[in-house]
C-alpha positions in Angstrom: 131.4 138.8 129.2 134.1 137.7 126.7 134.8 139.1 123.3 135.9 136.7 120.5 136.9 137.6 117.0 135.8 135.4 114.0 137.2 136.6 110.8 137.9 135.3 107.3 141.0 137.5 107.0 144.5 136.0 107.6 146.1 135.8 111.0 148.4 138.8 110.4 145.5 141.1 109.9 143.6 139.6 112.8 146.6 140.1 115.1 146.9 143.7 114.0 143.3 144.4 114.7 143.5 142.8 118.1 146.4 145.0 119.0 144.4 148.1 117.9 141.5 147.2 120.2 143.6 146.2 123.2 143.7 142.4 122.9 147.4 141.6 123.4 149.0 138.4 122.3 145.8 136.5 121.6 145.8 132.8 120.8 144.8 132.6 117.2 143.2 129.5 115.7 143.1 129.0 112.0 140.1 127.7 110.1 142.0 124.8 108.6 142.5 123.5 112.2 138.8 123.2 112.6 138.2 121.1 109.6 139.0 117.7 111.2 138.0 118.7 114.7 135.1 117.0 116.4 132.2 118.9 118.0 133.3 118.2 121.6 136.8 119.3 120.8 135.6 122.4 119.1 133.4 123.3 122.1 136.4 123.2 124.4 138.5 125.2 122.0 135.8 127.8 121.4 135.7 128.5 125.1 139.5 128.8 125.5 140.4 130.7 122.3 139.9 134.4 121.6 140.6 134.8 117.8 139.7 132.6 114.9 141.2 133.6 111.6 140.7 132.4 108.0 137.4 130.8 109.0 134.6 130.2 106.5 130.9 131.2 107.2 130.1 127.6 108.1 133.0 127.5 110.5 131.8 130.6 112.2 128.4 128.9 112.4 130.0 125.9 114.1 131.8 128.0 116.6 128.7 129.8 117.6 126.8 126.5 118.1 129.7 125.1 120.1 129.5 128.1 122.5 125.7 127.8 122.7 126.1 124.0 123.5 128.3 124.9 126.4 125.5 127.1 127.9 126.8 130.5 126.8 124.5 133.3 125.6 126.1 134.3 122.3 125.7 137.6 120.5 127.2 138.1 117.0 128.2 141.4 115.3 128.6 141.3 111.6 127.8 143.4 108.5 128.5 141.2 105.4 126.5 138.7 103.4 128.7 135.9 104.8 127.7 136.9 108.3 124.0 136.1 107.8 124.2 132.5 109.0 126.0 133.5 112.1 123.7 136.4 112.8 120.8 134.0 112.5 122.3 131.2 114.7 123.4 133.6 117.5 120.9 134.4 120.3 121.3 138.1 119.4 122.4 139.2 115.9 123.8 142.7 115.7 124.5 144.6 112.6 124.9 148.3 111.4 122.9 150.5 109.2 125.5 150.4 106.4 125.7 146.6 106.3 124.5 144.3 103.5 120.7 144.0 103.1 120.7 140.4 104.1 122.7 141.1 107.3 120.2 143.9 108.3 117.3 141.6 107.6 118.8 138.8 109.7 119.9 140.8 112.7 117.7 141.5 115.7 119.6 144.8 116.5 120.8 147.4 114.0 123.2 150.1 115.3 122.4 153.5 113.6 125.3 155.3 115.2 129.0 154.3 115.8 129.7 152.9 119.2 128.6 150.0 121.3 127.7 151.9 124.5 124.0 151.6 123.6 124.4 147.8 123.7 125.9 148.0 127.2 123.0 150.2 128.4 120.5 147.8 126.9 122.2 144.8 128.6 122.1 146.5 132.0 118.5 147.5 131.5 117.6 144.0 130.5 119.3 142.6 133.7 117.3 145.2 135.8 114.1 144.1 134.2 114.9 140.4 134.7 115.7 141.1 138.4 112.4 142.9 138.9 110.4 140.2 137.2 112.1 137.7 139.6 111.0 139.8 142.6 107.4 139.6 141.3 107.6 135.8 140.9 109.2 135.2 144.3 106.6 137.4 146.0 103.6 136.1 144.1 104.4 132.4 144.3 105.3 132.4 148.0 102.4 134.5 149.0 99.8 132.6 147.0 101.1 129.3 148.2 100.9 130.4 151.8 97.4 131.8 151.3 96.3 128.5 149.9 97.3 126.7 153.1 95.8 129.4 155.3 92.5 129.4 153.5 92.3 125.6 153.4 93.1 125.3 157.1 90.7 128.0 158.2 87.9 126.6 156.1 88.4 123.2 157.8 88.6 124.5 161.3 86.0 127.3 161.3 82.2 127.1 161.2 82.1 130.2 159.0 83.9 131.6 155.9 87.3 132.8 157.0 87.0 135.8 154.5 84.1 136.9 152.3 84.5 136.7 148.5 84.3 140.5 148.1 87.0 140.8 150.8 89.3 138.3 149.0 88.8 140.2 145.7 89.6 143.5 147.5 92.6 142.0 149.2 94.0 140.7 145.9 93.3 144.0 144.2 95.2 146.0 146.8 98.0 143.5 146.9 98.4 143.6 143.1 98.2 147.4 143.1 101.2 147.5 145.5 103.2 145.6 142.9 102.5 147.9 140.0 105.7 149.9 140.7 108.0 146.9 140.9 109.4 147.7 137.4 110.6 151.0 138.8 112.5 149.5 141.7 116.3 149.8 142.1 118.4 146.7 141.6 121.5 145.9 143.5 124.7 146.7 141.6 126.2 143.3 142.4 123.2 141.7 140.7 123.5 143.5 137.4 127.3 143.2 137.3 127.3 139.7 135.7 124.7 137.8 133.6 122.4 135.5 135.5 120.1 132.8 134.6 116.7 132.2 136.3 116.9 129.3 138.7 113.5 127.7 138.9 114.7 125.8 141.9 115.0 129.1 143.8 111.4 130.0 142.9 110.2 126.6 143.9 112.1 126.8 147.2 110.8 130.3 147.9 107.3 129.0 147.4 107.9 125.9 149.6 109.7 127.6 152.5 108.5 131.2 152.6 104.8 130.4 151.9 104.4 128.2 155.1 106.0 131.0 157.2 103.2 133.2 156.0 100.6 130.5 156.9 102.1 130.1 160.4 101.4 133.8 161.1 98.0 133.5 159.6 97.1 130.7 162.0 98.7 132.7 164.8 96.3 135.6 163.9 93.4 133.2 163.9 94.3 132.0 167.4 94.7 135.5 168.8 91.5 136.8 167.2 89.4 133.8 168.5 90.9 133.2 171.9 92.3 136.5 173.0 89.9 139.0 171.4 86.9 136.6 171.2 86.3 138.0 167.7 82.9 137.7 166.0 82.7 136.7 162.4 83.0 140.3 161.2 85.9 141.0 163.5 87.6 137.8 162.3 87.2 138.8 158.7 88.5 142.2 159.3 91.5 141.1 161.4 92.7 138.5 158.9 92.2 140.9 156.0 94.4 143.6 157.6 97.1 141.1 158.8 97.1 139.3 155.4 97.5 142.5 153.4 100.1 143.9 155.7 102.4 140.9 155.8 102.2 139.9 152.1 102.7 143.5 150.9 105.5 144.6 153.3 107.5 141.4 152.6 108.4 142.9 149.2 110.9 145.1 151.0 112.7 141.9 152.2 112.4 139.9 148.9 113.5 142.7 146.6 117.2 142.5 147.5 119.6 139.6 148.0 121.4 141.6 150.7 120.5 143.6 153.7 117.1 145.3 153.1 118.2 148.2 155.4 121.1 149.0 153.1 119.4 148.5 149.7 117.1 151.4 149.1 113.9 150.7 147.2 112.6 153.2 144.5 110.4 156.0 145.7 107.4 154.9 143.7 107.6 151.4 145.2 108.0 152.7 148.7 105.0 155.0 148.3 102.6 152.4 146.8 103.5 149.7 149.3 103.1 152.0 152.3 99.9 153.6 151.0 98.3 150.1 150.3 99.1 149.0 153.9 97.6 152.2 155.3 94.5 151.7 153.2 94.2 148.2 154.6 94.5 149.5 158.1 92.0 152.3 157.6 89.4 150.4 155.6 87.5 149.2 158.7 86.9 152.9 159.6 85.8 154.0 156.2 82.2 154.8 155.2 82.0 151.7 153.1 83.3 149.4 155.8 79.9 148.0 156.7 79.0 147.3 153.1 82.3 145.4 152.6 81.8 143.4 155.8 84.4 145.1 157.9 84.2 146.6 161.4 86.5 148.5 163.7 89.1 146.4 165.6 90.2 146.8 169.2 93.4 148.9 169.7 95.5 146.0 171.2 95.1 144.1 167.9 97.2 146.7 166.2 100.0 146.1 168.8 99.8 142.4 167.9 99.8 143.3 164.2 103.0 145.4 164.5 104.8 142.7 166.5 103.7 139.8 164.4 104.6 141.7 161.1 108.0 142.6 162.4 108.9 139.1 163.5 107.4 137.7 160.2 109.7 139.9 158.2 112.7 139.0 160.3 112.0 135.2 159.7 111.6 135.8 156.0 114.9 137.7 155.9 116.7 134.7 157.6 115.1 132.2 155.2 115.7 134.5 152.2 119.5 134.7 152.9 119.7 131.0 153.3 117.8 130.3 150.0 119.8 132.9 148.1 123.1 131.5 149.5 122.1 128.0 148.4 121.3 129.3 144.9 124.6 131.3 144.9 123.0 134.6 144.0 
């Protein structure tokens, strides 16, 4: 984050203020120098310079647009009538309670007490929220893309429905319930240290590469159920339900961090809801309503297969995740 000063005062006053706030020997650009300057030249100058003195309201407006054109997220702090155009053109306009009426009306944020610490806290909280929303998108898009392949393939190969409609709805309900606590999750300190833009290519690549990994393990489950356990339709429905819920829910522990999941601790609510949902999926076949939902008890060896396949699935997702994040430079 960079701080720039745009003021209508002369350069001597601007330099004195800079010394008071710790900006030593700043490069000062005068408003008259901007008059004959083209927009491309101003864009370069706006990035390189820190202080602009004797600038008019329209020149402030031009500087903000120049920074925005270069891809910067610009916030503007002002309290006067002349600051209104700049407050409006910035991404975030900030004013104070004692400012002019038009400045307060134009600003998105009004500071009621002295100090900018609340803005810092707000920025960090915003980055945390953005990171957690990204976790939800990465998890949802990759999981749904993989499920689409699995369902399409199973429907083409099997002579019966791979999962009953009520079971699909229950699976989705439990899966979504596990994600309710994502907003409470911890975010890596390295992630919130600098501003980040959403990279839609990362979301697309997660969907394209992580989704098929999920489908591979679904097809592996189909094969094991049919040829090793000689599963009936009910056993097949139950086995895939349990495997699907376990893998697509536990993968959140991998996706939630850009680093090593063993070193990045998830929040307590997220840990509890995720584990509880997986346990519910495992225990549903033995519940009183199991028969009504179309489930049946599974043989003990299946759970050994489930544990091994889930562990290897999470390991492969971790390898793919690191490669995708490295490519996106996150």
